[in-house]
N, C-alpha and C positions, 0 to 999 in steps of 0.2 A: 562582525566585519566592518561595521560602520563607525566603530570607536576609533579615535585617533591612535591609541596605543596599538591597535591591531594592524595598522598600516604596514604593508610589506609582508605580513605573515601568510596571507592567502593570495594565491595566484588565480584560482578558479573556484567556483562554487556551483553546487547542484542543488536546486530547489527540491527537497524531498517531502515537503508538506503538501497536503491536499488542499490547503486554503487557497493556493493560487489557482488551481483548476476550478474550484468552486466559483470563482469569479467569472470563469469563462462559460460555465454550463448552468442551466437552470436546474432547480431542485428536482423537478420531474425527470429530467434527463439523467442526473446522477443516480436517482433512485432506480431508474430503468436499467442503468449499467450495473448497479449492485445486484439487482434481481437476476439479470442475465448471468452474471458471474457466479452467483450462488447456484443457479440452474445448471450451468456447465459443470460445476463441482458436485452436483447431486445433493445440494443442501437447500434449506429454506431459511427464512428469516428467524425462525425459532431454533435454529441449529448453531447458535454462536459457539457453544462448547465443541461442536464437531469441527469447527474451523480450527480451533487450537489443536485438535487431534490430527487434522489434515496437515497442518504446518509441521507438526512433529514427524509425521510419516514421511513428508517430503524430505526433511533433512536426514532421516534414517536411510531413505533410498539413495540420496546423494552420497552419503558416507559409504554405503555398501558398494557403490560404483568405483570408489577410489581405493 
């Protein structure tokens, strides 16, 4: 979006990268947020593959509602 040829192509943008938030929070804070999120989901740091399964189940549940 900062390239001259892109001028006029974008009216709005949404920052979807975690890099911006990392500048606002300390590493300890982001790790605590991640740990709490995993806890809420019933997962732990060694359950990375389970996160993929959870994501798949989420989309299956959404599809079933429609």
